[in-house]
N, C-alpha and C positions, 0 to 999 in steps of 0.2 A: 569619483572614483572607475578602475578599470575593475572588469571581470575577468578575468584570468583562468582560460582550460589548459591545465596541467596534465600531463600523461602520466598518469602514478605510476607506471613499470618504469619508465627512464626517467621521472622527474623533469623534462622537458615542455616548456611552456610552447603551447601548438595554437591558443591565441588567446587575444585581449579584445575587450570588446565596453566601450564606453557607455555606463548606463545610462537610461532616459532620463532627461531632465523634467523637471516639471510640465512644460509647455508640449514634450511630447507625449507624457503620462497622460493630459489634459485629451490632447486631439485621438489618444488610442481608448480612451473613454467615451470619446463623443463620439467615435465611429463606431464601439460598442454600443450603446445605447440607439443609434440611428441605425446600425444593422437588423436589433433584434424587433425594432417595427414593423420591418418587413418579413422578415425572416418567421417570425412570431407565427404566421399566417400562410406560409408555405404547408403542402400538404405533406402528410406523413409517405407518401409512396414516392414525392421529388426527394424529399429527407433521405428517405432508405436509398435509391439511386444514387445518389451523392453520397452517401456513409461507404457505398459498395464500392465508389471509386476510388477512396479512401484506401478500404483494406487492398484493394487489387493495387495501390500504387506501394504500400509496405511491401504487397508481394515482390513485388519486381526489382524494389530498391533492398531489400531485404540485406543482400551482402555488403553494400555502402555502409547502410542506416546500421546491421550490427558492428562493422570497423569503427563507425566515430563512437559508437557506445565505449567497446570496450578503449579505444584511444584516449577518452576521456575521463570513465572511471575506472577502467581497470578489469570488466567484467570479462571472463574468459568466454571465448569467442563464440564456443557451443553454445552457451546460455545466452549469448547476446543474440543468437540467431533464434532460438527459440524465441524467444523474448519481443521481436520483433512477430513471430507467427502469431505468439496468442493477442497482441493489440489486433494483429488483422482479424482474428477469428473474432476478439471481442467487437470489432467495428460490424462484421457479418452478424453479429447475434444480434446486435441493437437493431440493425435495417432489417430482420426477421422478424421481429418481436416486438418494438416500440410502440406500433399500432394499436397491438394486442392487450398492451399493459397498460396502454393510458386511454382506452377505451372508456366512452361515458355510460355510467350505471347505473340503470333506473332504479329506483327504489321508491317502492309504494307507502304512500304516506295520506291526507286527509286533502292534498292537492290535486287537480286535474292531472297535472302532471308535476313528478320532480325527479330529479337526476344527479348524478355528482360527475361533474366532469374534471378533468385535469390538466389546469393552464400553466405554461410557464411561466417564471418569476421576472426572466431580465439576464442581464449579464453577472453570469457567475465569477469569482475571481477565484483562482485555481492556484495554493502556494504549495508547491511539487519540489521530492529530494531526489538526490542525485541517484540513489541505491538499484531502482528500475527508471530510469531516466524516460524511457516509451512508455513502458505499460504504465506506471502510477498514473499519469496524463492521460492516457485511451480509457483506463478505466473510469477516469471522469467524464472525460470528454465525449467519449459515446454515446452515451444515455443523456447528458446534459443537450447536448446539440438535436439530437432525435426529439427531443422532448419539446423542443424551441427555441429554448436556452443560447446564448452565445458565450463563449468562453475567452477569458483573459486569461494567458498563464502567467506567473511568477514561478521559474524556475529558480532552483540551485543554481547559485553564481558558475560553480564547478564544468556544468555541463551546458554553456550556453551554447555551444554549436548543437550540439542536440535538443534544447528548444525552438534554435529556427529550422530544423530540419522536421520538428513537427508542425509547426507554423505551414510549408513549403508544403508537407502532404496534404493538407485541409486545403490550400491554395491550388494544387496542380489536380485533385480530386474536383474541381469546381465549385467550391464552397464561395458563396458571397464573400466580396471585400467587408470584412468587419467581424465576420462569425465566429474566429478564432485568431487571436492576434496574442505575438508571445511578447510581452513585457520584459525587455533586460533591466531590471529595476534592483534594489539593495535592501533588503532587508528592513532599513530604515525606514525606505519609501513604503514599508505594507503597511504600515498602521493608518498612514493617510488612504490610501487606497481603500481600505475599507472602511474608513469615515466617508467615502464619498458617497453622496446618494445614489450616484447612476452605477453604484456595485449594490446587485440587489441579495446576494447570497456570498456565501466563502465556504471552502473545502480546501482542508489542508490533511499532506499526510506527513509525519515528520516525528521528532522529540516531543517525550510529553511536556517538557520544560516549553518548549517553541506551543507547543498546542496551549497549556494555561494561557498564554500571552494572544493568542492569535481568538482563543474562545471569550476572553475579556476584552478586546478591541471590539468582537462581534456581536458582544451580547451589548457593550454600550452602545454603540450604533442600531439595537434592536433589530441583526439581518441573521436568517437561517445559516445555524455552520454545522457540516461535517468534519471531523476531526478522528482520523485513522493515525493512530499514535503509535508508544513503542510498545516492545512485547516481551516478555521474558518465559517465553513459552515454555511449559514441562511436558517433557517426553517419559509417562509413566509407561514403566514394563512391571507388570504382575507376572506370580507365581507360575502361572499355568500360560505363559506366552512362549508363541515360536521365538524361542530367543535368538537365533540364526537370523533370522528375518527383520526383527526389531534392531540387531543390531545392524546388521546392513543398511537397510531403513536409516536407522540414527546417524550413520556416518553422512550420508546425502543430507538429511534433515536440517543437520546442522553446519554443514558447512556449501551449503548451496550459497551462489553470487559470494564467496567465500566468506561465509557467514555475517554478511552483511543483508541482513531481513531482518524486517520486524517478525517476521513469522519461521525463522527458524529455531527450530529446537535448540534451548539454550541450557534446560536444566535437564537434566537426566535421572530420575526416580526412581529406583530400581528395588523392589522386594530381594533383602537380604539372601534369600536362599537359593537364588539365582545371580546374584548382585557378580559373583565372582565371573562367572561364565559368560557374562553381557562385557562387564569391564574387560576382558582378554580378547573378545570377538572384535567390541568397539577399537580399542588399541591398534589393535592387528590392522582393521581396516583404514583408520586415521593414517596411520606411519604408513601406507600402501598409495595414499591422495598424492599427485605430481605436482608442483608447486613450479612456475615458472614464467615465461612470455606469455601472457594471454592471449596473442594472436596466433598464438600453437592452436593445433585442435587438440593437441592429447592434454593441455594444461586442464587439471582441475582446480586448483588454486593460483589467483593472480593478486597482485599487490593491495592494500588497502587503497581506498580513494584517496585519500589526503596523510599527510604525515603527520597531522596533530590527531588521527583519529589512530595511528599507530602506536601511538604516544599516550595516548589515554588507554585502549588493552593494555598495554605493556606494564601503564601502572596497574588496571586491576587486576592482573596474574601476580603480580608482586606483593600485592597489599594480600591478595589469599594465599598467599605460600603462609605470608609471616604470622595470619590467624590460625595458619597449621593444614592448607589443603596440600597434596603431596602433586609434585610434576611428575607424572606418568611419560609425556612426550611434550617435546616443542618447550613451549616457554622463553623464544627468542626469537630478535629479529633477525633478518636475513640477511647475509653479509653482503655489497655491493650497492648497485645504483636502483630504485626504485623503494615504494614501499611495504615491501615484503616482512611478512610474521607467520613464521614455523605454524603450521598446526598444531595446535595443543590440545591435551587431555588433564584435566585436573582430577585428581582421585580423595579421596574423604574427603568430600568438601560438606558442607553443614550448612545451614539455610544461613543462618547470621555473616555466612562470609561474603567477600566484596562480588566473587563470582556468581554466585546465589543469589544475594540482596538487590544488586544492578543489571541493568541490560547489558550484553558483552556486544559487542557490534562487529564481529570478526573471529578467527576461525579459531576459538577456543570455547571446549566443552566442560562443563563442570557434573560430575558423576555424583550423586547424594545416595545413599543407602537409606531406605525405607523398613520397619518392622514387618508390615502386613500392606494391606490395599487400604487399611482407613488412614493410616499414618503416612501413605503417598498419598493421598486426594488432600491429606489437609498440610502437608507441605507443599504441596501442587498449588493451592490457593492460599499460601503465606507470601504473597507479591503483592504487589501495588498495580501490577499490569494484570490485562487480563484478553487479551487478543485471542489464541491459539492455543490449542493443547494438544496431545498424542495421547493415545490409551493403547496399550497392547494386552489383548488376552484371550482366550481361544472361548470364554465362555460369554457368547453375545448376549445374553440377554441378561447377564451379570453388569457388561461392558453397558447397555441402556440406562441402565438406574444407573451407575458410577456417572455416567456423562452429565447426568441431572446435579450432579453435586460437583460437577468442575465449572468454576466460575473464571466462564471465559468464553469471548463469543461465536468459538466455533471447537468441535472436538472429535477430530479424527480416529477411527476406531482401530486399528490396525493399518494405517498408512500415514501417509507425510502430509502435514498440514500444507494445501496450497489454495490459492485464489481461481474460481472459476466463475467464467459470465454466467451460468447457470444458478449459482448459490450465493445468497447475501454473504456480505465480507465486512467485518467491522470487528470491536470490541467493545469492551465495560471497564468499569474502574477507570485509573489513569492512561489505558489504551487509547480512549477516546468514547466517542457517540456519533449514532445515526450510524448508517450500512450503503457501501456501495454494490454493484453489480445487481443482478435477477432483476423481477420486478420490484424490490425493496426500494433497490439504487436508484431507478430512475424519478420513482415517484417522492425523492429527498427533496429534490429542485424544482417541485410544480406547487401551485395553487390549487388545491382538493377544495374545488368551491361546488358549493349547494346552489343549486337553480329549484326555486320552486314557483310553479305556473297555477294559478287559480283560475275559476273556471271564467270563462269570455265574458262582458258586460257589466251591470256593476253588483258591486257585492255589499249585502249588508253589514256592517262590522258587528264582532259577537259582544255583548255589551259587558263589562267587567272585567275583558282580556285585552291585556294592553300588546 
């Protein structure tokens, strides 16, 4: 079966790739397990040198790689360039810090010596999405490889050119053969890969539906997995918030990457006393977003990545309006070629409507009114997801207390949710489990090994103790 790369702005077929045969996948897995035997013994200094080389390659090739991203999935070129730069930062971050994060820790016990070591697991299968085709991969790959693992990438089929470019980045940086490989595989081949004994762990970024399947397959194979899944992030605005700043940030938070982000703000929950002002400022901001050719530097909203994604978003908006939401802006596909959908604002949304109940993946914002802070938090938590959350208030002491009540992997107070190599990233509930980034992320795919050393010479057994 062919894996097709289609430009979502023009609907032009860019490239087509044949998926790997069973023999090709077997050869790739064998290369990976063989490479692991050597790579796990390479020093942190040598791994760091190579990882800095990957960062340099990304920066040198930023224009080309960003253009490839924009062509394959429609990301506005300015955002695509920022994505490549962020990948380079992540490589440098782990090159600088991996040795410290995984340093042996001495622990006092009844032994002559005892310590905790962090040893790599082996080949890690990474199942990655199209929406951040470079960042999602490097978010996994930089820490996993620095820990001594090897990576096998099964990328989304519509960004196969990006997937091959990532493999080439590691090759160009001098990483040994087999340490990072792209597998041109279909979704149907994934379960067999997870079940293969040469795969030691699995990481997925994707929808909660796919996450359930990958988590189940990993569980049956008794393999460690990390799942970063969907989100329906609340953007909570309290009565004492800086409304102008909240609305301006909210427009960006909803429409980053044309709204195709798990951590994009999706449900704007505003206390009634300031809702009119926030609503007007927000609508004005969205109305001024420039939609167009994502290769043009002034473009802020590009196409959705695929036609079926636009169809699904259109259906969610239609059902929400049928359920009583009011369409304040947009609500229609754009004329002409490409999978464009007009930036959309729905007001008078209630929690049971489709736009609030489901994850919307595109430039559609749902504005919900709450009586007070308590109701706003209750509405925010009334979702199966728990990835990120925004909270806007001038009372920072109160904000810290309210953050404890928000059911999410991260809470950003008076700012926009974003991933950062220095901070752990992940969710709860149907947004997944495990963490990426920071020292927590690099320890997800290691064996936390206890080493206990008794005194030299013969030791008498303790009677009655097993």
